[in-house]
N, C-alpha and C positions, 0 to 999 in steps of 0.2 A: 963106422961107425961115429954119430953126428958129436962131434967134438963145441963145447963150446967157449970160447977164450974170455978170459977180459974184458977187452974191447970190444964183445957184444952183450956183455954184460952190464956194461958202463953204459951203454946205448940203449938197453930194454929200461936200464932202471930211467935214465933221462926219460924215455916216454915215456915208462909207468907215474911216476913222479915229479916235483918240482927240485929235486938233487941238481947239483953242477953238474951234468952230466952235457957232452953229447947227445944229440939225437939223435933217431936214423940217419944216416945215410947210404948213402952208396957204396956199394963195395963193402959193408955191413956179413951177406950173406942171412944164411934163414934167422928169420927171429922167432920162431918162436919157442923153445926151447928155452934161449932167454928171457923173453918175456916171464915165463912159467917160474921161473926161477926168479925174477923178478920180481914178481907178486907172489910168490913164499917168502922171499925176507920179509915181504909190507908187514904181510901176516906176522911174521914170527913175532915181530917189532907189535907186535898190537898186539898178539898174546903172549908177549912180555909185561906189556905194560901193564893191561888188565890182571896178571897174576901180582900182580905188584899193587895194581890196588885192590883186590884181594888180601891184598897180606898186609896189608897197612890201616886198612880199614877195616875188617871183617866181614861177616858174609853182605849188613844191610851196608851199612858206609863205601863199602868196595864194591860194592853190585852202584852205588846213586854216581861214584866215583866213575866208576868205567862205563859208568850208559852214559856217564854225558863228554869224559874229557877223554876215552878211546875213538868215538867215533867220527867228532866234531877233529881231531890230527889226523885222523886219514882223510880226512877228506880232505883239509889245508894238506898232504904230503899229496895226492892225486893232485892238487888243482881244481880239484869240488867235480870234476869233469862229465860223473855221473850227474850227481845235485844238477851241474846246468843239465844235460841231454833230457832228462825229467823237467827239469823246470820249459824247456824248451816244448815239450810234447803239454802240459799246460798251459801256454799261451797257441796251442795251436787257434786254427780260424775254427768259428765255428756260425751260424746263421741266424736269421732271424731275431724275432724280441728278446726268445731267450738265451742269446750271447753272451748277457750276465748274470742272469741265473749259474747258466755252464762254467762259466769261467770263473764263477766261486764254489761250484763245485769241485772241479782239479785242483785250486790253492789250499779245499778241504782236504785232497782226498793228498796230495802234495806233503803240507802236513802232518800227514800221520799213516802216512810211509815215515819219514824219516821223525816219529815218535817210538814206531813201532820198532826202527835199528835201533837208534838208541834204548830201548825197551831192553828187546832180543839180551844186545852186548850186557847190558843191565843185568841183568840175570844170567848167563853164561860167567859172566866176573864171580857175581857172590855165592855160582853152586859150583865156583871152581873148577871153573870148565873151560875159563878162559884159550884153550886149546883150540878150541871149538873157531878160532877166529882164523889161525891157522891153517884149517884146512876151508874153511870158507872163501878165505886168499886162494888156494892153492884151487879153487875148480873159475872161481874168476874170473886169475891168469889167464888159465887154459882158454877161460871161454872167451878173454880177451885175442890168444894169440890167435886161436882160429877166426874169429874175423876181423884180425891185422891181418896173416894171411893170405884168408878167400879179395880181401883189398889190396893186397899188393898182386892179387895174378898170381899165389903160388897155390890153390888148390884149396886146401886144408892144413889146417897145424900139425895134420901128422898121428899114425902114434903111437912115436914115445914122445910128444909131452904127456900123450893121453899116458901111458906107462909113468910113466917118471909119478905125475899127477896123484895115480888111482895107489903108485906105494906110498905115497906116500901120507896120502886121505888114510890109507889103511894100520900105517904106524902108526899114525898121529890116532886114529883112533878105540886103538890095538890101548894107549898107556893109558889113554881115558876109561877104557873098561866099556868102548863102546862102537866096537868093530864093525860088525851086523850096520850098522845104524851108518857110520862112515863110508862101508863100503857099499850101503843100499843110495846115500846121495851122492853117491861116486859114478852109481847106473845111470841116477837119473836125469843127474846135467847132464850126460852122454849120451843119454840118448832122448830127454827134455830140447834141445838146444838146436835142433831144426825145428822141432815142432815150432817154437818158442820163436826164433824167428821167422818163417811165413806167417805167423801166427800177428807179428806186430809190427812186419815191412811197409804192407798195403794202410795199415791204420798209423801209423805216427814218420811221413816222410819227413825225415831227418836229415841234414845235409852231409858229406863226409866222414869221420869219425864217431859224428854224434852217434849214432843209432850205435857201434861197436859198444860205448860207451856206458848207454842204454843195457843195453843187454847187462851187461859187465855186473852195473851196478843191479838192477833186477832177480841176476843168480845171486851175488851177495847177500842180497835180503832174501830170495827165498830159500838159501840155506843158512842162514842164520835163525832164521824163523820156526826150520826141519827143525834142526839144532835145537833150539828151546825145549821140542814138543818129545822129542829124545831121550836127553836129561832130566826130563820131569815125568815124561812118563808112566806110570805106575809098577811098581815091579811086583 
């Protein structure tokens, strides 16, 4: 049975956030499950912050506060690695006289993605469904764990991290009254990650772990967007 000690969790928090913990060191063992738990803690903090914004400001002001403060705080906490990876894709090389136009379009798409993420967060906070931030970060965390294990030569994250994420997402979805939606997104990320990886790899030549953080940012944004559609779907 896999065990997670405090040292591994501290290391995972150091990898994921700017908190003053040591990042990965030799001998720490498999960090797949600690990374998932660390991402869950980050998501839980975001959900609590969003819930407080909604409680203090009401549906409208709370949505505005949550949409502005929560994503920017999470970007700051994670050192903006996902944004850096997206920006690196924007700065990709182009050819011909259309280079300036292409760069302008990429910059517009980059800012549109940022606004989309903030809008989705604000809508979830305003609807009283900030717990979706916890679900989104659990799923982003298992994407990070899977890619981290692959780049460290450990294959993939294995079944246990996905099982933990599945249970966490289903429980959180049950608390929101959206059990089926949470289950659907969990399965979607599980099945879609290999497809997304194969599709992005030849198109985004990012060095080192930048590609990993690109997948994490994309996964979190997609989950938040689909969560908004689930929350506001007509019943």
